[in-house]
Structures are given as C-alpha cells and as structure tokens.
C-alpha positions in Angstrom: 29.0 -20.9 -46.6 29.5 -23.5 -43.9 30.3 -20.9 -41.2 27.1 -19.0 -42.1 25.0 -22.2 -41.8 26.6 -22.9 -38.4 25.9 -19.3 -37.3 22.2 -19.7 -38.4 22.0 -23.0 -36.5 23.6 -21.3 -33.4 21.1 -18.4 -33.6 18.2 -20.8 -34.0 19.3 -22.9 -31.0 20.0 -19.8 -28.9 16.6 -18.4 -29.7 15.0 -21.8 -29.0 16.8 -21.9 -25.6 15.5 -18.5 -24.8 12.0 -19.4 -25.8 12.0 -22.6 -23.7 13.5 -20.7 -20.8 10.7 -18.2 -20.9 8.1 -20.9 -21.2 9.7 -22.7 -18.1 9.5 -19.4 -16.1 5.9 -18.9 -17.2 5.0 -22.5 -16.2 6.8 -22.0 -12.8 4.8 -18.7 -12.2 1.5 -20.5 -13.0 2.4 -23.3 -10.6 3.2 -20.9 -7.9 -0.1 -19.1 -8.4 -1.9 -22.4 -8.4 -0.4 -23.4 -5.1 -1.4 -20.0 -3.7 -4.9 -20.5 -5.0 -5.1 -24.0 -3.5 -3.8 -22.7 -0.2 -6.3 -19.8 -0.3 -9.1 -22.2 -1.1 -8.3 -24.5 1.8 -8.1 -21.5 4.1 -11.5 -20.2 2.9 -13.0 -23.7 3.4 -11.8 -23.8 7.0 -13.1 -20.3 7.5 -16.5 -21.3 6.2 -16.6 -24.3 8.6 -15.8 -22.0 11.5 -18.4 -19.5 10.5 -21.0 -22.2 10.0 -20.3 -23.5 13.5 -20.5 -20.0 14.9 -23.8 -19.4 13.1 -25.3 -22.6 14.5 -24.3 -21.6 18.0 -25.7 -18.1 17.5 -29.0 -19.6 16.2 -29.1 -21.8 19.3 -28.5 -18.9 21.7 -31.1 -16.7 19.9 -33.6 -19.5 20.1 -32.9 -19.9 23.9 -33.1 -16.2 24.4 -36.5 -15.9 22.6 -37.8 -18.9 24.5 -36.9 -17.1 27.7 -38.6 -13.9 26.6 -41.8 -15.9 25.7 -41.7 -17.5 29.2 -41.3 -14.2 30.9 -44.1 -12.6 28.8 -46.4 -15.5 29.7 -45.6 -15.1 33.4 -46.3 -11.3 33.1 -49.7 -12.1 31.4 -50.6 -14.6 34.2 -49.8 -12.1 36.9 -51.7 -9.4 35.2 -54.7 -11.7 34.8 -54.4 -12.7 38.4 -54.3 -9.1 39.5 -57.2 -8.1 37.3 -59.6 -10.6 38.9 
C-alpha cells in the first residue's frame, strides 16, 4: 500500500509540475505580448506627434497659399477697376 501512495504522490507532483510549467509559459507569452503592445503604443504615439507636426505645417502652408491668392485677386480687381474707368 505504501508504494501505491508514493506512486499517487509522484503522479500528483508530476501533474502539478506540468500545470505550473504550462502556467509559466502562458505568463511568459502574455509578458511578451504586453512588451509588444507597449512598443507598438510608443511607436504610434511618436507617429501621432510626427503627423501632428506635419498637419500644422500643412495648415500654415495652406494659409499662406490662400493669402497669396487673395492678394492676387485683390490686385486683379484693382487693375480691372482701373481699366474700367
């Protein structure tokens, strides 16, 4: 009977070792994914900063371009008015 009890204990500890090993692998996998997510998040935040900077520059250029068009149109109107007199 004593051998049977030792065999059951060995089975229990072997099963327990397998379960803890699987849990450790699952934990490792989750940690790797979390690191990947953190890295991705930092990359996306940097990308957002670059896009925001580019967007501000584009808005500035668009504003300057529209101002130039308005000035040219005003000059055209002045010349037309001058010629119509």
